[in-house]
GUFI-15239 format. One line per 10 residues: their letters; for each residue x, y, z of N, C-alpha, C. Coordinates in pm, whole numbers, plus 50000, padded with zeros to 5 digits. Atoms other than C-alpha are relative to their C-alpha. Example, Ala and Ser with C-alpha at 12.3 -4.5 7.8 and 13.67 -1.06 7.14 Angstrom:
as	50089/49881/50000/51230/49550/50780/50090/50120/50000  49918/49881/49994/51367/49894/50714/49923/50109/50073
***
This chain:
xxxxxxxxxx	50115/50010/49887/75014/87744/81006/50045/49872/50086  49978/50102/49903/75074/87546/81326/49907/49890/50014  50084/50112/49994/74923/87214/81369/49908/50035/50121  50102/49963/49895/74592/87247/81564/49939/49858/50029  50055/50124/49974/74476/86949/81772/49854/50015/50040  50151/49999/50027/74093/86863/81746/49950/49906/50103  50099/50107/49925/73841/86694/81982/49859/50029/49945  50123/49990/50051/73498/86634/81849/49910/49934/50081  50104/50058/49910/73220/86563/82103/49859/49997/49919  50114/50015/50096/72938/86410/81899/50043/49979/49875
xxxxxxxxxx	49938/50004/50151/73146/86290/81599/49912/49916/49908  50082/50068/50096/72894/86056/81450/49859/50062/49978  50138/49927/50041/72589/86288/81459/50034/50088/49885  49988/49910/50123/72520/86531/81173/50123/50089/49998  49892/49893/49998/72742/86820/81271/50124/49940/50018  49887/50061/49986/73009/86584/81388/50060/49939/49871  49965/50059/50114/73021/86404/81066/50050/50119/49885  49965/49874/50090/73036/86751/80870/50156/50040/50037  49883/49944/49945/73317/86846/81099/50112/49890/49953  49909/50107/50052/73507/86527/81016/50030/49997/49863
xxxxxxxxxx	49966/49967/50135/73469/86574/80650/50075/50118/49989  49901/49885/50015/73633/86918/80681/50122/49973/50030  49881/50047/49943/73908/86762/80870/50075/49923/49901  49943/50075/50081/73953/86510/80611/50042/50075/49864  49976/49921/50118/73951/86758/80320/50110/50113/50011  49892/49902/49977/74218/86980/80483/50140/49947/49959  49870/50029/50045/74573/86990/80370/50074/49920/50126  49936/50073/49895/74799/86722/80552/50096/50087/50095  49923/49939/49900/74967/86838/80876/49927/50124/50058  50089/49874/49969/74678/87112/80926/49929/49979/50150
xxxxxxxxxx	50088/50037/49883/74486/86918/81203/50060/49853/50046  49976/50139/49939/74545/86615/81430/49885/49982/50114  50112/50015/49895/74257/86446/81641/50031/49939/50106  49969/50057/49874/74309/86407/81992/49881/49905/50056  50103/50073/49960/73955/86268/82088/49882/50005/49942  50136/50008/50060/73632/86149/81938/49907/49944/50092  50095/50059/49912/73315/86086/82134/49877/49990/49907  50129/50015/50054/72996/85935/82026/49915/49933/50110  50117/50063/49904/72672/85798/82187/50007/49861/50010  50027/50156/49986/72614/85434/82072/50063/49957/49856
xxxxxxxxxx	49958/50029/50120/72734/85430/81716/50156/49948/49981  49880/50060/49992/73044/85195/81746/50064/50008/49878  49958/50026/50126/73075/85124/81398/50064/50128/49924  49949/49873/50059/73111/85482/81269/50113/50065/50075  49882/49935/49899/73331/85581/81580/50111/49949/49982  49870/50089/49998/73574/85304/81544/50097/50041/49860  49947/49966/50149/73602/85402/81145/50066/50132/49995  49955/49877/49980/73654/85771/81242/50142/50005/50064  49880/49997/49941/73914/85698/81476/50125/49944/49939  49865/50068/50066/74140/85459/81267/50031/50116/49865
xxxxxxxxxx	49939/49926/50119/74117/85707/80966/50053/50116/50046  49923/49893/49960/74218/85999/81160/50116/50004/50107  49878/50043/49905/74457/85830/81403/49972/50071/50140  50060/49950/49878/74266/85957/81707/50089/49945/50119  49938/50061/49889/74437/85917/82038/49911/49921/50095  50096/50062/49902/74127/85848/82216/49848/49996/49922  50155/50015/50051/73758/85716/82123/49934/49976/50103  50071/50039/49880/73499/85725/82384/49858/49989/49946  50143/50023/50043/73122/85581/82355/49932/50023/50138  50082/49941/49882/72884/85747/82600/49930/49882/50075
xxxxxxxxxx	50072/50114/49945/72691/85398/82646/50107/49895/50048  49901/50122/49937/72906/85168/82885/49989/49879/49928  50054/50124/50050/72721/84872/82724/50077/49981/49868  49930/49999/50134/72916/84948/82387/50144/49997/49996  49839/49982/49995/73258/84956/82526/50056/49898/49952  49943/50121/50067/73338/84602/82445/50010/49989/49855  50004/50018/50144/73237/84632/82085/50103/50111/49960  49886/49877/50040/73470/84965/82068/50120/49944/50016  49865/50072/49984/73757/84781/82216/50039/49906/49874  49971/50088/50101/73728/84512/81975/50013/50060/49845
xxxxxxxxxx	49968/49936/50139/73674/84734/81660/50120/50064/49989  49887/49916/49998/73974/84935/81758/50135/49900/50040  49894/50087/49956/74206/84617/81874/50113/50016/49902  49888/49988/50087/74550/84661/81750/50038/50157/49926  49964/49875/50060/74531/85024/81656/50066/50094/50075  49913/49908/49910/74697/85174/81955/49914/50105/50048  50101/49921/49964/74379/85382/81991/49952/49993/50148  50042/50011/49884/74280/85453/82353/49847/49988/50009  50141/49994/49986/73921/85378/82448/49945/50011/50140  50059/49973/49862/73672/85457/82735/49859/50009/49950
xxxxxxxxxx	50144/49990/50015/73310/85464/82786/49939/50041/50128  50072/49953/49884/73037/85621/83018/50011/50156/50002  50003/49851/50005/72943/85972/83108/50137/50066/50067  49874/49946/49937/73264/86040/83311/50103/50006/49909  49917/50008/50082/73475/85918/83032/49984/50120/49889  50018/49902/50084/73308/86175/82802/50046/50127/50060  49973/49882/49947/73384/86452/83035/50138/50001/50019  49852/49999/49985/73747/86345/83073/50050/50029/49875  49936/49984/50129/73788/86331/82695/49978/50161/49974  50005/49853/50032/73652/86691/82662/50105/50070/50080
xxxxxxxxxx	49900/49942/49928/73905/86776/82931/50137/49987/49967  49853/50018/50058/74216/86667/82741/50032/50118/49918  49945/49893/50057/74449/86906/82586/49965/49984/49853  50038/49968/50156/74318/87038/82242/49989/50136/49974  50004/49872/50047/74339/87357/82060/49851/50041/49968  50141/49970/50050/73982/87336/81922/49921/49879/50021  50110/50094/49974/73666/87142/82040/49868/50034/49935  50124/49987/50055/73360/87091/81854/49905/49929/50111  50096/50059/49901/73063/87048/82113/49862/49990/49932  50121/50044/50057/72799/86868/81939/49912/49898/50038
xxxxxxxxxx	50095/50105/49910/72632/86634/82177/49868/50066/50015  50115/49927/50004/72277/86709/82134/49922/49991/50157  50090/50000/49872/72046/86815/82446/50097/50039/50121  49919/49987/49884/72157/86880/82804/50086/49891/50036  49918/50095/49987/72333/86561/82788/50159/50066/49960  49855/49949/50049/72629/86779/82620/50042/50111/50114  49956/49876/49901/72643/87030/82930/50123/49981/50076  49861/50041/49914/72919/86855/83142/50086/50013/49923  49883/50001/50088/73141/86800/82859/50028/50138/49939  49965/49865/50029/73091/87152/82737/50078/50076/50095
xxxxxxxxxx	49937/49922/49905/73191/87301/83060/50137/49942/50030  49878/50055/49988/73485/87062/83084/50087/50047/49902  49925/49946/50095/73595/87174/82748/50047/50146/50011  49969/49870/49978/73574/87536/82829/50103/50013/50131  49905/49991/49878/73755/87490/83150/50146/49996/49971  49840/50000/50044/74094/87411/82983/50031/50097/49918  49990/49904/50089/74064/87697/82771/49995/49954/49867  50023/50049/50143/74123/87684/82409/49880/50064/49907  50110/49968/50081/73853/87738/82155/49880/49884/49997  50138/50077/50009/73488/87593/82178/49925/50038/49894
xxxxxxxxxx	50101/49987/50117/73293/87558/81857/49875/49948/50065  50136/50055/49920/72929/87540/82019/49891/49976/49893  50118/50012/50071/72679/87356/81824/49877/49928/50094  50055/50036/49908/72518/87243/82143/49913/50115/50063  50062/49914/49948/72255/87517/82194/49944/50001/50138  50056/50027/49884/72102/87355/82493/50088/50030/50119  49902/49941/49879/72405/87428/82720/49972/50138/50023  50024/49841/49969/72343/87803/82686/49854/50017/50036  50158/49999/49952/71959/87751/82723/49985/49960/50149  50017/50067/49874/71974/87528/83031/50104/50057/50112
xxxxxxxxxx	49899/49968/49910/72298/87682/83205/50069/50115/49939  49928/49894/50082/72387/87999/83000/50084/50075/50099  49918/49910/49927/72509/88189/83290/50125/49933/50060  49875/50097/49954/72738/87905/83418/50090/49968/49891  49906/50027/50106/72865/87841/83079/50085/50102/49952  49945/49887/50050/72950/88197/82993/50104/50033/50115  49922/49951/49886/73109/88254/83358/50126/49902/49991  49889/50106/50023/73332/87939/83290/50089/50041/49904  49920/49953/50129/73437/88076/82945/50084/50127/50055  49949/49893/49938/73523/88400/83113/50122/49968/50088
xxxxxxxxxx	49898/50033/49881/73730/88238/83406/50118/49934/49923  49875/50090/50052/73938/87995/83184/50074/50081/49884  49954/49919/50094/73985/88262/82915/49979/49939/49841  50017/50085/50118/73841/88015/82647/49926/50082/49893  50078/49931/50086/73712/88152/82318/49864/49909/49950  50121/50047/50021/73340/88069/82248/49967/50021/49852  50022/49946/50154/73250/88046/81873/49857/49935/49956  50120/50060/50029/72878/87976/81777/50007/49937/49874  49988/50070/50115/72829/87710/81519/49857/49981/49922  50132/50011/50052/72452/87700/81477/50009/50104/49858
xxxxxxxxxx	50003/49912/50095/72409/87854/81133/49958/50155/50003  50045/49888/49976/72209/88144/81249/50098/50064/50090  49909/49921/49901/72439/88249/81543/50122/50029/49937  49882/49968/50063/72726/88194/81329/49981/50112/49910  50055/49900/50081/72557/88432/81075/50028/50134/50064  49979/49886/49929/72520/88694/81338/50142/50034/50036  49863/49973/49964/72868/88652/81474/50087/50066/49881  49936/49931/50099/73002/88725/81135/49961/50150/49941  50038/49865/50026/72782/89038/81086/50001/50098/50114  50015/49899/49873/72801/89182/81419/50126/50063/50026
xxxxxxxxxx	49880/49910/49948/73028/89476/81514/49949/50034/50145  50044/49989/49864/72998/89443/81887/50068/50097/50080  49920/49904/49947/73247/89721/81960/49899/50100/50091  50089/49926/49935/72956/89934/82055/49869/49964/49992  50151/50055/49999/72627/89765/82145/49889/50097/49992  50104/49914/50008/72442/90074/82125/49947/50037/49883  50025/49967/50148/72456/90109/81756/49928/49874/49949  50069/50097/50057/72293/89771/81729/49831/50022/50017  50140/49970/49990/71912/89832/81663/49947/49851/50033  50061/50139/49961/71823/89447/81646/50085/49919/49903
xxxxxxxxxx	49922/50121/50091/71950/89107/81502/49866/49927/49983  50129/50092/50056/71711/88877/81305/50072/49865/49964  49972/50143/50036/71733/88503/81313/49887/49946/49904  50116/50054/50105/71557/88329/81018/49984/49847/50038  50048/50173/49997/71375/87974/81007/49940/49979/49884  50083/50044/50116/71288/87777/80721/49855/49984/50026  50129/50016/49994/70962/87713/80876/49957/49849/50015  50006/50144/49987/71012/87332/80881/49877/49953/49913  50093/50067/50082/70767/87083/80731/49856/50042/50028  50148/49939/49993/70441/87269/80865/49996/50145/49999
xxxxxxxxxx	50013/49845/50018/70518/87605/80764/49866/50056/49960  50125/49956/50065/70196/87624/80557/49875/49899/50049  50105/50094/49970/70009/87350/80735/49899/50041/50094  50091/49954/49899/69683/87389/80921/50014/49909/50133  49998/50077/49873/69632/87270/81288/49952/49850/49998  50041/50153/50021/69441/86959/81196/50097/49913/49952  49892/50086/50061/69738/86851/80985/50106/49983/50101  49880/49997/49890/69989/86931/81274/49957/49901/50096  50043/50087/49879/69760/86753/81522/50008/49865/49973  50000/50141/50042/69767/86426/81314/50154/49959/49963
xxxxxxxxxx	49853/50030/50044/70149/86455/81239/50057/49889/50080  49912/50120/49960/70353/86138/81265/50139/50034/50019  49847/49980/49968/70729/86124/81385/50068/50001/49853  49948/50009/50142/70797/86032/81002/49979/50136/49941  50018/49881/50072/70639/86351/80874/50072/50113/50086  49951/49888/49943/70770/86580/81152/50145/50006/49976  49870/49980/50035/71137/86507/81077/50043/49989/49868  49956/49976/50146/71124/86540/80701/50021/50144/49980  49974/49847/50024/71284/86889/80712/49999/50038/49853  49999/49951/50137/71229/87063/80373/50145/50036/49951
xxxxxxxxxx	49872/49966/50039/71594/87192/80382/50125/49951/50028  49877/50043/49932/71833/87072/80630/49995/49856/50029  49994/50136/49962/71954/86726/80712/50051/49998/50132  49976/49988/49863/71944/86697/81076/49970/49867/50068  50045/50125/49936/71893/86431/81365/49862/50024/50034  50141/50009/49996/71547/86342/81475/49956/50116/50094  50040/49905/49885/71532/86567/81790/49991/50131/49929  49983/49855/50035/71651/86888/81627/49902/50012/49878  50091/49985/50103/71427/86799/81326/49863/50026/50049  50124/49978/49925/71121/86780/81544/49976/50124/50073
xxxxxxxxxx	49996/49867/49951/71229/87103/81722/49980/50096/49906  50043/49930/50117/71232/87261/81385/49852/50004/49964  50132/49999/50029/70888/87147/81311/49917/50069/50098  50104/49910/49890/70731/87315/81642/50054/50110/50006  49901/49883/49982/70993/87592/81590/50041/50025/50147  49932/49982/49880/71102/87534/81932/50152/50015/49987  49877/49987/50041/71436/87517/81769/50040/50137/49991  49960/49843/50008/71414/87886/81685/49999/50058/50128  50016/49936/49871/71295/87977/82020/50113/49976/50106  49886/50023/49907/71591/87793/82188/50127/50088/49922
xxxxxxxxxx	49911/49913/50076/71796/88005/81929/49989/50128/50044  50025/49858/49966/71646/88322/82048/50058/50014/50140  49935/49981/49869/71763/88235/82417/50156/50003/49996  49861/49996/50016/72111/88142/82299/50061/50138/49955  49960/49854/50041/72130/88469/82099/50013/50103/50110  50024/49883/49900/72013/88680/82393/50145/49978/50092  49891/50032/49908/72317/88513/82588/50148/50015/49951  49874/49995/50089/72577/88514/82311/50023/50147/49963  49974/49875/50050/72533/88880/82197/49945/50103/50082  50026/49899/49927/72497/89224/82341/49860/50064/49949
xxxxxxxxxx	50131/49955/50045/72134/89249/82241/49880/49948/50094  50099/50055/49904/71835/89235/82486/49892/49924/49899  50097/50081/50066/71558/88994/82406/49888/50070/49913  50096/49924/50078/71309/89251/82286/50064/50057/49857  49937/49955/50103/71548/89346/82013/50068/49882/49901  49963/50126/50092/71588/88978/81865/49876/49966/49935  50105/50017/50084/71349/88919/81589/50019/49852/49920  50022/50118/50078/71246/88590/81426/49919/50005/49877  50076/49994/50142/71142/88563/81057/50017/49877/49925  50017/50120/50082/71032/88267/80844/50061/50040/49867
xxxxxxxxxx	49931/49975/50133/71265/88262/80536/49999/49854/49916  50027/50125/50035/71155/87964/80327/50145/49951/49907  49893/50047/50093/71471/87972/80085/50122/49959/50095  49886/50045/49916/71711/87931/80392/50120/50029/49940  49890/49949/50063/71964/88142/80219/50061/50108/50081  49979/49891/49913/71979/88449/80452/50000/49942/50145  50012/50074/49873/72093/88292/80779/49992/50098/50133  50004/49904/49890/72097/88610/81003/50026/50144/49958  50007/49875/50005/72069/88973/80991/50036/50101/50119  49981/49901/49894/72206/89279/81209/49961/50124/49933
xxxxxxxxxx	50029/49876/50028/72048/89626/81186/50050/50082/50101  49910/49912/49910/72237/89931/81294/49927/50124/49993  50067/49868/49977/72158/90263/81411/49985/50101/49873  50027/49918/50121/72232/90420/81079/49913/49932/49874  50082/50085/50101/71991/90195/80891/50049/49902/49935  49924/50113/50071/72240/89963/80742/49959/49875/50066  50025/50133/49952/72147/89603/80763/50115/49918/49933  49882/50091/50045/72429/89346/80727/49943/49866/50040  50064/50140/50003/72329/88992/80642/50113/49896/49956  49906/50114/50056/72527/88649/80587/49907/49922/49923
xxxxxxxxxx	50064/50075/50069/72402/88467/80324/50084/49859/49937  49917/50115/50039/72508/88102/80196/49902/49878/49989  50074/50141/50024/72398/87764/80074/49976/49919/50139  50028/50072/49877/72210/87563/80350/50089/49888/50032  49928/50106/49987/72499/87347/80445/50091/50011/50132  49929/49984/49879/72656/87306/80800/50155/50005/49979  49855/49983/50017/73005/87292/80657/50044/50122/50000  49979/49880/50003/72996/87639/80605/50041/50084/50125  49974/49955/49850/72947/87770/80980/50116/49926/50060  49905/50072/49933/73166/87485/81088/50148/50039/49957
xxxxxxxxxx	49868/49951/50053/73449/87586/80855/50038/50139/50058  49957/49860/49959/73425/87936/80965/50070/49986/50135  49942/50014/49872/73470/87834/81333/50125/49921/49998  49888/50071/50011/73736/87584/81244/50117/50071/49965  49885/49913/50032/73958/87844/81071/50018/50137/50063  49985/49861/49954/73870/88151/81269/50118/50029/50078  50049/49881/50067/73999/88415/81277/50039/50004/49823  49982/50027/50160/74115/88295/80923/49886/49954/49928  50104/50064/50059/73898/88145/80656/50066/49887/49923  49954/50113/50067/73941/87814/80486/49911/49973/49868
xxxxxxxxxx	50089/50034/50130/73835/87681/80125/49932/49881/50043  50083/50110/49981/73551/87455/80128/49930/49961/49869  50045/50047/50127/73432/87249/79836/49846/49958/50019  50161/50015/50000/73037/87284/79828/49950/50097/49905  50061/49922/50093/72799/87427/79605/49973/50154/50015  50006/49872/49966/72809/87812/79585/49861/50067/49977  50117/49939/50005/72533/88037/79620/49969/50067/49862  50024/49940/50154/72367/88143/79259/49874/50097/50032  50092/49920/49995/72161/88447/79324/49907/49999/49880  50097/49999/50127/72026/88436/78964/49895/49891/50002
xxxxxxxxxx	50092/50119/50002/71895/88091/79003/49919/50005/50121  50100/49976/49894/71756/88171/79343/49897/50071/49976  50116/49905/50063/71549/88447/79201/49946/50086/50108  50090/49933/49905/71386/88556/79510/50034/49962/50153  49988/50026/49881/71419/88595/79883/49878/50053/50091  50128/49974/49932/71099/88572/80115/50024/50002/50139  50014/50003/49844/71036/88653/80479/49875/50036/50038  50136/49986/49956/70733/88614/80672/50006/49980/50163  50005/50002/49851/70626/88669/81042/49937/49864/50028  50036/50155/49985/70598/88307/81201/49852/50035/50083
xxxxxxxxxx	50130/49999/49929/70232/88229/81332/50013/49963/50133  49988/50008/49838/70220/88258/81710/49888/49893/50029  50091/50120/49993/69905/88009/81696/50029/49878/49993  49961/50134/50030/70035/87727/81519/50144/49968/50054  49846/50018/49943/70402/87786/81679/50001/50042/50140  49966/49929/49848/70352/87860/82050/50113/49985/50062  49875/50016/49941/70687/87735/82125/50074/50141/50000  49928/49870/49989/70816/88066/82025/49954/50108/50116  50041/49935/49887/70616/88246/82301/50025/49947/50117  49939/50032/49876/70700/88023/82546/50150/50014/50027
xxxxxxxxxx	49852/49975/49988/71071/88065/82481/50026/50123/50043  49969/49843/49939/71053/88448/82525/49954/50004/50117  50040/49973/49865/70839/88410/82828/50104/49940/50115  49885/50050/49930/71111/88183/82981/50121/50065/50012  49896/49910/49999/71397/88400/82884/49989/50122/50086  50033/49907/49941/71228/88698/83026/49981/49946/50157  50023/50034/49861/71152/88499/83362/50160/49959/50058  49867/50025/49943/71527/88392/83408/50038/49857/49970  49935/50134/50027/71756/88085/83409/49939/49878/50052  50064/50109/49940/71542/87852/83610/49901/49966/49898
xxxxxxxxxx	50111/50035/50121/71279/87879/83347/50041/49938/49885  49943/50046/50107/71482/87819/83073/50048/49861/50006  49945/50153/49937/71636/87505/83243/49877/49911/49974  50117/50082/49995/71274/87389/83290/49938/49978/49839  50031/49997/50134/71182/87460/82940/50074/49919/49910  49922/50089/50077/71459/87284/82781/49991/49854/50029  50025/50131/49955/71418/86978/82982/49872/49922/49962  50124/50054/50037/71061/86953/82946/49964/49978/49850  49989/50049/50154/71100/86975/82561/50064/49895/49951  49906/50111/50047/71367/86714/82530/49888/49877/50042
xxxxxxxxxx	50069/50113/49948/71134/86480/82741/49876/49980/49924  50127/50024/50056/70809/86556/82549/50050/49972/49853  49963/50037/50120/71016/86533/82195/50003/49834/49994  49980/50136/50012/71127/86197/82293/49871/49904/50003  50144/50084/49991/70775/86077/82389/49933/50013/49868  50049/49981/50121/70651/86219/82063/50065/49910/49899  49912/50089/50089/70927/86012/81865/49965/49859/50036  50052/50143/49964/70815/85715/82065/49841/49971/49971  50167/50014/50030/70443/85763/81967/49935/49999/50123  50045/49972/49875/70344/85845/82317/49938/50118/50036
xxxxxxxxxx	50028/49884/49988/70267/86186/82279/49957/50059/49853  50021/49942/50122/70091/86407/82010/50090/50111/49963  49932/49914/50049/70259/86654/81791/49983/50130/50069  50039/49857/49945/70071/86973/81920/50006/49981/50151  49995/50026/49862/70091/86816/82277/50144/50036/50055  49866/49982/49978/70469/86891/82263/49999/50132/50082  50001/49873/49944/70445/87257/82339/49884/50021/50126  50082/49990/49881/70150/87209/82578/50051/49941/50102  49954/50063/49877/70325/86982/82788/50117/50095/50069  49911/49901/49967/70611/87237/82794/49949/50103/50096
xxxxxxxxxx	50069/49891/49944/70387/87502/82897/49946/49955/50140  50052/50049/49865/70220/87299/83178/50120/49985/50105  49884/50002/49909/70561/87205/83310/50059/50112/50053  49959/49863/49957/70665/87569/83325/49909/50047/50105  50067/49976/49912/70366/87642/83521/49993/49924/50127  49999/50070/49897/70388/87359/83744/50134/50026/50099  49864/49994/49957/70774/87428/83828/50030/50157/50042  49957/49858/49987/70781/87812/83822/50131/50033/49948  49876/49945/50061/71114/87976/83798/50092/50007/50126  49905/50028/49870/71344/87843/84092/50136/50067/49963
xxxxxxxxxx	49859/49931/50013/71681/88018/84151/50110/49887/49978  49883/50087/50034/71984/87846/83997/50141/50073/50054  49875/49962/49961/72314/87870/84188/50119/49931/49977  49889/50073/50032/72521/87617/84033/49962/49891/49920  50014/50126/50107/72566/87316/83793/49914/49892/50069  50089/50099/49943/72395/87065/84058/49875/50054/50003  50120/49942/49998/72121/87309/84087/49937/49957/49867  50018/50021/50160/72083/87301/83691/49937/49851/49991  50002/50141/50017/72106/86917/83689/49865/49968/50086  50125/50023/49921/71837/86891/83963/49877/50050/49943
xxxxxxxxxx	50114/49966/50053/71589/87108/83818/49982/49953/49864  50018/50056/50106/71651/86946/83479/49931/49868/50022  50068/50128/49969/71566/86608/83629/49851/50004/50039  50134/49986/49963/71243/86739/83794/49914/50033/49899  50090/49945/50114/71133/86919/83481/49952/49858/49899  50021/50122/50085/71165/86569/83297/49900/49904/50072  50102/50100/49925/70974/86380/83561/49858/50064/50001  50134/49946/50021/70691/86631/83552/49949/49999/49866  50037/50018/50148/70674/86645/83178/49970/49870/49980  50058/50153/50032/70649/86262/83163/49883/49976/50058
xxxxxxxxx	50117/50025/49934/70374/86269/83426/49875/50057/49921  50109/49914/50084/70171/86540/83233/49975/49924/49872  50028/50071/50117/70228/86360/82905/49918/49875/50013  50091/50126/49961/70103/86034/83058/49842/50021/50014  50133/49977/49974/69796/86218/83170/49922/50038/49875  50070/49970/50117/69719/86354/82824/49984/49879/49912  50012/50113/50097/69771/86028/82655/49876/49908/50052  50111/50076/49932/69523/85865/82911/49871/50063/49981  50131/49922/50017/69259/86140/82845/49932/49943/49913
***
């Protein structure tokens, strides 16, 4: 097998660390690391760069550049810092890139990686949410291969026969239900960041954990699925599945339902994308159906989880609305984590921001970025108003 050059955008986050673990476990000579990008965690980034002999290490925060240079002194590894350096790292020659920078902040680097072709493993769902038409158009222009890494979308990708979209009746995305699956509204209203990030199954970063608690994460995945797969929004279903074992299902016209199952470990979908179209061996606990015993599925509660309704409505409205939704949610979640907004107020602020800004036409990247900034400003103002009430 030919040597595959790898770039990891977001290498010190949850998905990035899992990616690096798979690279470390691979046979020698299979992979070589071109570039690693992190936000502010200089210690972890420098350790990764040294361990894998990366050609380039980039930290997004310019204030951390001096520390990164010092940590990599004498290694021969090139260093850089800042948002432009992140984009330049993504554009460097690589056969396979992991896009795992959380939020809209990962959009420009995702586009840069797509622009040079090759394979992009997409863990940054927000890129497709806030600029799906632009991202997909760039992939078509460059001939890049776009592989979904979210466990649900990777599951659908594995189970989907897309040669004839007419035979696909529906796809089903599953959700654990998060920490508030069975909680009442009073409990959710009083929720602190510490409780909201305590996911019952997956180990994730704070922002994604809060999105899981509000089920906004699943709504964003609905939007992503509608843009990745040849299935309209009304034929994409979301079910709560507490065991987090069935990650996605596809129902066909002949009544067949194909599902992808596995232990809830991000190394599985990452490994699938890393080795695709082949498969690679991964040392992790195997699914034991006897021990598991049962598989449960429930319809999500639309009253306690209004984010699902907001995401469907935004998807139906168009690209401008989904850009606003994503930006407002990121702003609201940050305020909640900073204890300046209540848990149930997150979805309320998103809805009010959508109502305030409507559905502007998006005609390019700069329009997306401008609308993203406007939505964050409006969301911040609405949140402050709620806090003062």
